[in-house]
Structures are given as structure tokens and as C-alpha cells.
N, C-alpha and C positions, 0 to 999 in steps of 0.2 A: 435336958441340962438346960440347954439353949434357948428353950422356949422360954423358961422362968426368967432368963435373964433379958429377955428381949421384951418380955411385958413388964417387969420391974423398970427398965430403962424408960419403955413408952409412959410409964404414969409418971416415971420424974421428969421427962420432958415435958407432958403435960403440968404437972406442977411448976414447975418454973417456968414456963412459956406463959403460963396466965400471969403469975408475979410480976415477969416483966413487961406484957402487955398495960397492965392495970398502972402499976405503979412508975415504970419509964419511959413509955411509949407515949409523946405530946402530941399525937396528930389529931388534928379535930374530928376528921373524917372518920376516926375510928370512933365508934359511937360505943353501945352495950353488946360486947362479944361475949361469950359464953363459949369456952374449948370444949366441947363434946367426947373428943377423944382422939390417940393418936395411936397409928399404925405404924409402926417400925420394920424396916426389910431385916430379916435373919442377919446379913452381915453388917446393920446398922448403918448404912450409906444414906438409906433416904428415910424419912417422917413424913408420913401424911398426917396434917393437923386439921381436924375436922373440925368446925365452928358454927355456932349458931349466932346470926346477927337479929337485934330485935329494932324492924323498923321496914322500910318500904323497899322494894326491889332496887331502886338507886343508891340508896343508901347502903345497901347490902353490898353492891359491886364496889361502890367506892371506898368499903372499908376492905375490901378483897385488894384493891387496887394500893391501897395504903398499906396494907400487911405484905405486900409485893416488894413495895418499894422499901420497906422497913427492914425484909429479907437477911440481909447482911449484918445488920445492927442485932437483929434478934439470935442470928446463929453466932456472931460471938460473943452474947453477952450471955448465950447458953453453954458456949463454949469454956467461960470465965467459972460459971457455977458448977459445971459436973466435969468429971476427971474420966472425959473419955480420949483415945488417941485421936479419932478423926469425930468430928461434930457431924452429926447426919445433915441432909439437903433437908430443907422444909417446903414441902409442898401443902400448900393452902386448900382446903375443899369445904364446900357447904353442906351441912348436914341438916335435911329438912325434916327429918325425924321427928322432932319437936311441934313443927308445924302441922304435920300429918296427924300427931297423937292429938292435939287438940282441935283438929277438924274433926276427927273419928268422935273426940267427946261432943263436940256440939250437934251432932248427927245425931248421937246416941238420946243427947238430952232433948232435942225436937220430936225423935220417933216416942219416946216416955211422956214429954209433954201432951201430945196427941192422941196416946193412950189414955191419959188421965182426965183429958177433956170427953171420950165416950164413955 
């Protein structure tokens, strides 16, 4: 039963954070950010927020710094929107799965095009 609640809370955190980042955060360093997932501990004290950033490595680092700087604001807004006793601590991490998938797809298409040439 607890795992189901943690999963629901994680999905709600993802939804609310994406809205807050998109609508209310006005930092120019934050470009195109996609939240790919949220992992919450069973006691809801910490939430690892996985994100994907479109751009160069420098832009990714700047976006991560901007999110770390806005952590207090994000946490307070999340606390206002969600009815939890304690708002979890937010830890932002990069998710490279989208880049990895696109790289694999390009490799497969290259192999396919080489097979078509033969």
C-alpha cells in the first residue's frame, strides 16, 4: 500500500514541478527542460528529480545551477500546491536516456543505410 502512495506522490510532484518551472520560474539560464521522472524515498523526505535539458553541456550545467538556486522557491511552491505534512527535499539529476536513445537510433539508421547501399 505504501509503494502505491509513494508512486502517486512522485507523479504529482513531477506534474506540479513541471508547471512551476514552466510558468513561474523566470530564470533565463533555464532553457528547454523536460522532467523525465521523480523517485521519492518511502518516507517522502527526499525526491530525486530527473531532467533532460536540450542544449550544450554548458547550458545543462547552467540550468542545473539555476534549479539549485531556485530550490527553496520550488519547494515552497510545491508545499503550497500539495497537501503533505513535510515537503520533500529536491535533488536534481540529469537523465541521459533520451540522448542515449537518439544515439542508438542514429547508429541503427546508419547501419540500415549501409545495408541498403550494398
